[in-house]
Every structure is written in C-alpha cells, then in structure tokens.
C-alpha positions, 0 to 999 in steps of 0.5 A: 824769490818768494819762498812756498807756505812750506819753507817759509819763515814767520817774517813771510807769514806775517806779510802774506796775512794782510794780504790773504785778508784782503783777498778774503774780504773781496771774495765776500758776496754782500747780497744786503749791503749791496742790494739798494735796500739800504743807505750805505754810510760812515759814521765819523770816531768820536761824535758818540755811539747812537744817531737820530734818523727823521722823515720829514715831508712838505704837501705836494701840490701848490696852491694857486695865487689870484693877484695881488694876492699873498703865495700860500706857505709850504707845510712841512710834516715831520714825519716819525724819528728812530735812534741807531746805535753802533756796536761791534762783532769780535773774534779772535785767531790764534797761530801755535807755535807747532804751526809756526815752527811745523810748517803749517802755515797754509792753515794758518793762513786759512784762519786768518782767511775765515777770520776776515769773511766772519766779521763781515758776514755777521755783518751781512746777517744783522742787515738780511735779519732786518728783512728775516724779521720784518712782520716782528717788532723786535728778535733775539741774536745770536748773542741772545739780546734783543734787536728792535726791528719796529719801524717810527710809528712803532709796527714792525716793518711790513705792517697793514697799519702802519700810521702817518704823523700830519693825517689819520690815514694809515696805509699797508706795505704786506701784500694781501694773503701773503702770496707766493711769487707770482706775475699775478701777485707782482702786478697785486704788490704794484699796485699797492705800492701805487696805492699805498705812496704816502706824505705824511699828510696822507697825499699820494706821492710818486716813487720808483720800486726799482727792486725786487729781492727774493730769498735764495729758495731756487723756485722763487729765484727762477720764478722771478728771473723768468719775469723780469728776463724773458723774451720771446722767440721770434716764431713762439706764439708770444712772438712781439709782444714785449715783456713789460717787467724787462728791464723794470727791477733789479733783481736782487737775492738776499740768501742769508734771509731764510735764517733763524737767529742763529744763521741755522736754516728756517724754511719757513721764511723761503718764500719771503719776497717783495718790491723796494725802492732804493731812492726812497729808502729810509733804511740805514746802515753808517760803518765806524770800524770796516771788517779789519784785521789786527796784527798782534799787538807788538807787531808792528814794532817788531816788524821795525825792529827786526824781529817777531817775538810777540807771542804769548809767553803762556800758551806760545800763541799769538793772536789775529783779531777780526772786529768790525764797528757799526750800526742799523736802522730803519725808520720808515716802511714807505719804500718796500712792500712784502709778502711773506708767501706762507699764504696767511691772511 
C-alpha cells in the first residue's frame, strides 16, 4: 500500500514529484497560447537561437488571355520580415532537510506544483503582453529588459497607418475613437476589417475573422456574451429575429492582458478588445523547451543505485528546477483589429 505523505519516505516524494508537476501543468489555463491568435510550433534543437519570419503575397486576380497570347505572369511581392530570438526562463525551489525528515512532504509537493506553474505562467504572460502593449513598439519586461513589440513595418501592432511593401497605400487596424465593446463598435470594427484587409499590392483580400478577444473585465465579457450568445424567447418582442453573431466568433478571454509589465493589475487596459483571424495570423510562438521540471542533478543515478544522497553539502537542501525556452514573433498586423476602449481619438 502506498504510504500517505505524512508517513512517506524521501523515495516516495521523488516518485510523486513528477506526477505533481504534470498535474499542475495540466491545471493551467493557457488563454493566449490556445486563443488562435498565435501560430504555435516547435523549434528544432541545434539550429541556432534565431529564426526569420516573412510575409509574401501574389496578386489577387488573374488577367484575361486573348487567343494565342502569352498568359500574364503571376506577380510576387515579398512583405516584411521579423527575426525572432529564443530566450529561456527558469526558477529553482529548494527542499530543505527539515522538510524531508520532519514529515513536511505535503508542503514540499506544493512547492513543486507552484514551480510548475511559474514557467508556464511566464510564457502566458509574455504572449499576453504582445496584446497588452499592442499600441507601443516596445516595453520593459519584469526582468528589466526591452522587448520589441513592433511588427515588420516598424510600427506598433495596432496602428492607423500600417504600410505595405508594393504600394503607397496604408491600412489601419486600430478602431477610430477606441470605443468600448458594443454592437455598434463591433460593427464598426468589422467594417474596418473589411476595408483594411489588403495584400502587399494594396488589393482587397477576403479574410475570415473568427476570434473576438477581450480582457477579463466582467462588463466587457458579459457584453461580448450577450452579443454572440443571446437568443430571444419565443414570446419576446424580437422573437424570430436571428442573432447574426451566434456562431460567428470564438470568444477568447485573455486574463493577463490587463496587467503591468511585472504582472500587476493595470486597470487602464481593462477595456481592451478586438477581433482576429486565426487563419491569417502572422503571430508566432515557437517552443524549444516546454515548461519542464529538472530533477536534482544526481537523481537518476541515485535512483538506479537505490540511494538518494543528492543534497547540497553546505545547506542540506535538494533543488528542483523549472525551465522553458521559446520565442515570440509577430510579423504583420493585417490579421488583427483592436480598440483600447479608453475613448481616445
């Protein structure tokens, strides 16, 4: 019979630690990662620490061909490029001698679970902050480092004057007046998306905007749900009138967007919202190392030998480590439209 944690041996703790880690990882809701706003992929080991992401378009329409004439050649226009760079996040947790010999394994396992969440939470925070700072070209993160949030044309993700490579035409993806979410504001944003989804030649493109994203502001969430989920009672005044938004959008709540660079509450961003195309997105998350637990250095060898003498001789502490390595890069802005909801011009 498996002993309870209060009577467990250290070998039991070592066996349980990876299980607790996996359970903690599974419990984390990765709002931004699973939103459809980012293309999520893997980064191959031993291929350096950077990757170039690029856009390119062909002309939208074929030309007429007269009898006997040569067909026109397809035009290709290279768009903008951005270079992503890998970085690693990490944290360690120590399990003291006292924890191991005084029956404090529940507390020790809680530390392991907390460690599991921290690297995954940091990945989620970094993704969310691409939306948090969507009106800026950079921000200073919680490590004090400058993060480039510009897209390929050098402008912020949301702008009124995004440029294209094959024409002088510009497009906007920041809604005029920055209204809060309402039916009128959503229709205005949809109209903006229709008129500003252009290829590099300035030609209008058809794109499906299938995601509506908001912060975790209750009023904004409830407004969104009323818009896209409401149904009228058969006896209601609007009975028989369909909800044109029902089934049109996937509602994504990004709970870490309304935060400061350090992850504190930032109410000035509480009303952020927008729409996006999961098919056309050019925002990338490539992962080299998923949030992973590293056991104490000698744990595998000691397990094999049947002993677990892996403590630091100076502190009598053993250390478990959390690690993750990834890159985030956004090339263009045609796939997203947004509003800061602060009613600024």
